[in-house]
Phi, psi and omega in degrees: 000132179233124179256133182297135179303326180296324179290323178298314178296321184294318188254000178283102179211171180278148179186163181296155173273345177059040168289344170214163170221127354299157179299162183299340178296345180264356181299145189247131180286355176280351178289129190247173174302320179294323177297319179298313180303317179298319181288328175298313180297317179298325184296338179298336182252018181238172182249153357288153179285336179299156179250129168249144179236136174240131177245123181254124175250102191272035186236141176220141175299326172212151187264127176286136184296330185277344195294136178258006183275160174275113185210158182223157175234175177076022181282151178255164180299314178300321179293317179298320179295321176296322180296313180299317178298323179294318178300317180295321178295321179294317177300317180300316183290311182293319182302326181285347177268351183263137180302126184288349177280349181278143183264141173270122184246347186209133173230132179228128176256125179226182183196207018054197181231092183303324183278004177275346177266162179302138182291347175293331177285323176297319178296320182296315179291319179298318178299325177294323177296317178298323181290323189269331188236158177263105184286136174292155180298329183249037181297157171244130174233112187240153178220137175278129181233135171271117184296346176294339184237017186257121176258157178298326178296326178299319181297318178299316182293318179300319177296319179298324181285347179111005176289144179229003176214138177236135177249118183263118179276083182276317180070306178199151179270352180274125182294329180290327175293317178296319177300319182296327181262009177065044180235137179278147177285173181300139180290325179238159178306131183302322179302318182290322178297313182293322176298319179297318179300315180293318181296329180282352175092020174295144181282344181195151174232132174255145169243128177256127174239157177231130175246150185101012180275159177304144178075348176289142173238167177304315183289320182293322180287330174300318178292324177298316179295318177301318178297319179296319180297322179300333182286343168062042177273163184292325181222146175225137182240134176241093181281142173275124179299131180255113182263106180224069185296339178292335177263323182239085184304333181298339180288342183300327182298333180289339180293338177292338179264319180101165186231159169299151179286169176301321179296317179294321177297318179297321178293322175301317179297313182299313181298318179299313180303311182297319180294318179294318179297317180296327181278356177096006177283163179247135179284127181239115179061213184279329194216004180257150175223133181231160176287153175302140181091345175298151182298336176294317180296318180298316180295319180296316180298328179268006183054043181238020178283144183228173184208140173217193183297339181271353179122198180283150180203177181253157177299329183294317184265344184282133172236181167296136189267123174251113190253142184231140180110166181300135176070355184293151184241119173278139181238090179266169182300322186247010181194153167245140181221124178249136178282162174307136187280320182289127186297319181294317178293324176299311181302312181300319181292318179295316181297327182269320192238357183075337178233165184215054184288130172265314182198167181196183181204126175270122185269127179271175186296322179295321180291330175295323177296314179297317180301313180295324178297310182294320178299321181296318178293312186290329185263318191244005179054037194199147175214130174234111184300327180293322178293320178297320178297315181296318181296325183261008176053049181217176180280161177295327178297326178295320177296313180302320180292317185294322183259004181050053185282126175207119182308332181296337179291346186245017184301323181294317178296321179293314180296328179275006177060041178260333181216169166222149178233125175202140178053048178061024177234142176240131179237129178270124178285166183306314183283353176273351185295330178297339187249022184298326177296318178298317180296315181299325181300333181290343179264000189262106180290348181266356191299327182281353177284342175049050178281120177080189183245134181242158176276171178291143180290337180234000000 
């Protein structure tokens, strides 16, 4: 796949990543604990009926300069124990508000560095989930692991606790790139770690890579992708580095080294795409690649791929997301709710009030239509206005009104041969996938409000 340099210059602008709609920049601090409780109860009668759980561990032995996650270092064992107890108390409180007939289909642990804490704490929280929720027979329980802190014994214990997927945050195989972003390399050979994961019977392994980091070149990232393909994992993700130092001051230090240009980043994307296709992987969404037969490929073929703050997922395993821990974001059908970001303040709030809401957003019916529209573009490279209308139990004219749909708004994308529109359907061509954020922005009635700071789309 080759993208014209003129198109990269034309469409390289700032915009939302659309992990939610409206984006998190619109969340309101007037949203309260009582509002959250009301929305949890309301969610029992909304779709999807499945339950997804997110656990946030906001601790890292050292902080990577590039990282956009909410994380802290320098934690003590007593403080960590208080944090784990607070998460368990929050699960206990929220769990009792959720209908017990609903099935839990997905658990995701993120951070921070979840595997940097003692696995006895991971077991303790996991046991609370088993106690509180009814797990589906085909549940997925995944954990993000930094290989710098991953021991073979940890893999054995995670399997024993019921985990069935591990995501390895490799970012790059070059040690000088890792040094530049203040990240340690893998403690053990990556090949041995992945073999151990497979030998223990995990159903899947993800590798996370990031392109656009300091010291990376087009050729070096090409070699990184080749190395990742050799590891033969079920999924590989190539995230585009988002540079937003006004929000994340720690990123400023990277400016002293410098970054690849937008053109170089686009070439990294193109080369990665071509290498994955040649190796037999399937392109999933903007940045994921899976092996043929993977549930992501099946969902994409059925236009049932979905996306939330934790990444791409399938309609089958995705539920409304109930998130626990500092800074975590719950994604219910009618609301988004983010917890207090500071771990100490989160603990104090949970100990006193059972909940720790920092901010939230109540989603109205028109915004749900926009959300489904953008998700369809971002996940399935496709939009059918009739399907959006059926899902939202409204007329096609209502959908057209909500997203202000007019083919003339997309003339530039059509002329550049990135999309086609016919019979109330929009299809994104292969070379248009790099610009899916730009395409999605045309459906966003809030885009001109410019709330917050966004990263470059390319």
